C-alpha positions, 0 to 999 in steps of 0.5 A: 620494860624500862627503856635502855640507857647505857653509859660507855666509852667510844674508841676515838682517834685521840683516846676514849670518848665518854658517851650515853646511849638512850632508847625511846620509851614505849617501843623499839626505836625507828631511827638512830640519832647522833647528838653533838654538844656545844663548844668544849672551851665554853663549858659545852658537854653532853649534859648541856640543857639544849643538847639534853632537850634535843636528845629528849625530843628526838627520843619522843619521836622514836629515835635512839640517841647517842650523846658523847663528849668531845675530846678533852671534855670531862672523861673524854681523853685528848685535847681540843682540836679547833673543830678538826679532831672533833669531826673525827670524834663524831665520826667515831661515835657515829660508827658505833651507833651505826654498828649497833643499829645498822638497819635504822635510818640515821640523823646527825644533830648538834647545837652551836659548835656541835651543829658545825661538827654535825653538818661535816659528818653527814655521810650515811645519814638521811638528814642533819639537824642544826640547832643554833648554827653560829653564823658568826664564824662565817662557815657558809661553805660547810652548809653548801657541801652537805647534800642532805636535808638541813633542818635549822632550829634557831632562836629569834634572839640568838647572839651568835646567829642573828635572825637577819643573818641566819635568814639571809644564809638560809635564803641563799642555801639550795634545798632540801632545807627547813627553818624553824624559829623559836621565840626565845631570849638568847642562843640557849633558848632561855624562856622557851626550852619547852617550845624548842623541845616541841619543835624537835619532837614534831620534826617531819620524818620525810627525807 
């Protein structure tokens, strides 16, 4: 049987949000994962290559994934809200995912701006996956407020989260936590997308 792929709209707080739900190949999903895309004002969409690889790696590990476009992106209604309304967008998408798969454990994940959003909509999840968390915004407090396992995946040459800075932040952060470095050219994991996806696929299922 072909895996389920569905495009639909989520009723968001500022209007409808474009979304794509995909189940894993080769069996029923064992987990549900919400995946948030990078900055809307800098070309970020649910089709971003890092987000696409993140979702694909999670599906390979048994997750059903839901990607969506934040308000004002492509077919999603509304306008950019500097990360405040976007957290509400993610909560609306998360509620739909939970409604469809109420018995599955939940992961919330995001890349760059999406990582900043994901770590703020943790209630109901068991872990948060933070890809390319941008330290340049100095939002250490949102990491501290999240009580879940925070799993960082980071490029060794990330211009928005320099290695020494991210390592310092991580060292100060109380557990549970994980940090996975990928030898890549930049923030977008250029030159190492396959390795990045392998890291996602191999993430521990431990709570």
